[in-house]
C-alpha positions as CSV (number, residue, x, y, z in Angstrom):
1,M,-204.5,127.7,71.9
2,G,-206.6,127.8,68.7
3,V,-206.9,131.4,68.9
4,R,-203.4,132.1,69.3
5,I,-202.6,130.0,66.2
6,G,-205.2,131.7,64.2
7,T,-204.0,135.2,65.2
8,F,-200.5,134.3,64.1
9,A,-202.0,132.8,60.7
10,L,-204.0,136.0,60.2
11,V,-201.0,138.2,60.6
12,E,-198.8,136.1,58.4
13,N,-201.4,136.3,55.7
14,L,-201.6,140.0,56.1
15,V,-197.9,140.2,55.9
16,D,-198.1,138.1,52.5
17,V,-200.7,140.5,51.0
18,K,-198.5,143.4,52.0
19,D,-201.1,144.9,54.1
20,N,-199.8,148.6,54.5
21,N,-202.1,149.0,57.9
22,L,-199.9,146.5,59.9
23,P,-197.5,149.0,61.1
24,A,-200.2,150.9,62.7
25,S,-200.9,147.8,65.0
26,I,-197.3,147.9,66.2
27,P,-197.9,150.4,69.3
28,G,-200.9,148.3,70.4
29,I,-199.1,145.0,70.1
30,A,-195.9,146.5,71.6
31,S,-197.8,147.6,74.7
32,L,-198.5,143.8,75.4
33,L,-194.7,143.3,76.0
34,K,-195.5,144.8,79.4
35,N,-198.3,142.5,80.3
36,P,-197.8,140.4,83.4
37,N,-198.5,137.2,81.7
38,I,-195.3,135.8,80.0
39,T,-197.2,134.0,77.3
40,I,-199.0,137.1,76.2
41,R,-195.4,139.0,76.3
42,G,-193.6,136.1,74.2
43,D,-196.7,136.0,71.8
44,A,-196.5,140.0,71.3
45,A,-192.6,139.6,70.5
46,H,-193.4,136.8,68.3
47,L,-196.2,139.0,66.3
48,L,-194.0,141.8,66.1
49,G,-191.3,139.7,64.5
50,I,-193.7,138.3,61.9
51,I,-195.0,142.0,61.1
52,G,-191.4,142.5,60.5
53,H,-191.5,146.3,60.4
54,R,-188.5,148.4,61.8
55,D,-190.9,150.4,63.8
56,A,-191.0,147.5,66.3
57,L,-187.4,147.6,66.9
58,P,-187.4,150.3,69.9
59,Y,-189.9,148.4,71.6
60,L,-188.4,145.1,71.3
61,E,-184.9,146.3,72.4
62,I,-186.4,147.7,75.6
63,A,-188.0,144.2,76.1
64,L,-184.4,142.5,75.7
65,D,-184.3,143.1,79.6
66,D,-187.5,141.1,80.4
67,E,-187.3,139.1,83.6
68,N,-188.3,135.9,81.8
69,E,-185.7,133.9,79.5
70,L,-188.4,132.7,77.0
71,V,-189.7,136.0,76.6
72,R,-186.2,137.3,76.0
73,E,-185.6,134.4,73.4
74,N,-188.8,135.5,71.5
75,V,-187.8,139.2,71.6
76,S,-184.3,138.3,70.3
77,E,-185.6,136.2,67.4
78,A,-188.1,138.9,66.3
79,I,-185.4,141.5,66.3
80,E,-183.2,139.2,64.2
81,E,-186.2,138.5,61.9
82,I,-186.8,142.3,61.4
83,K,-183.0,143.0,60.9
84,S,-182.7,140.3,58.4
85,G,-185.9,141.3,56.5
86,S,-187.2,137.7,56.5
């Protein structure tokens, strides 16, 4: 659990300092949206929402059809975050 929280904090800090390399991480993180583990899929969606770059939208829109309701919620929230620019 600590590693997950640390990862989220790291990405949030990189967003705060406007790290221009973050969009390059989107395809790698987006590939985790297909992971068999629902926690990993949900976390990937959450991270893409934190990054907040529009390049993540096509991946997230596909993941709206995830079999798990909680993952779909995370995906919807990430899409909303990106589209609202927050």
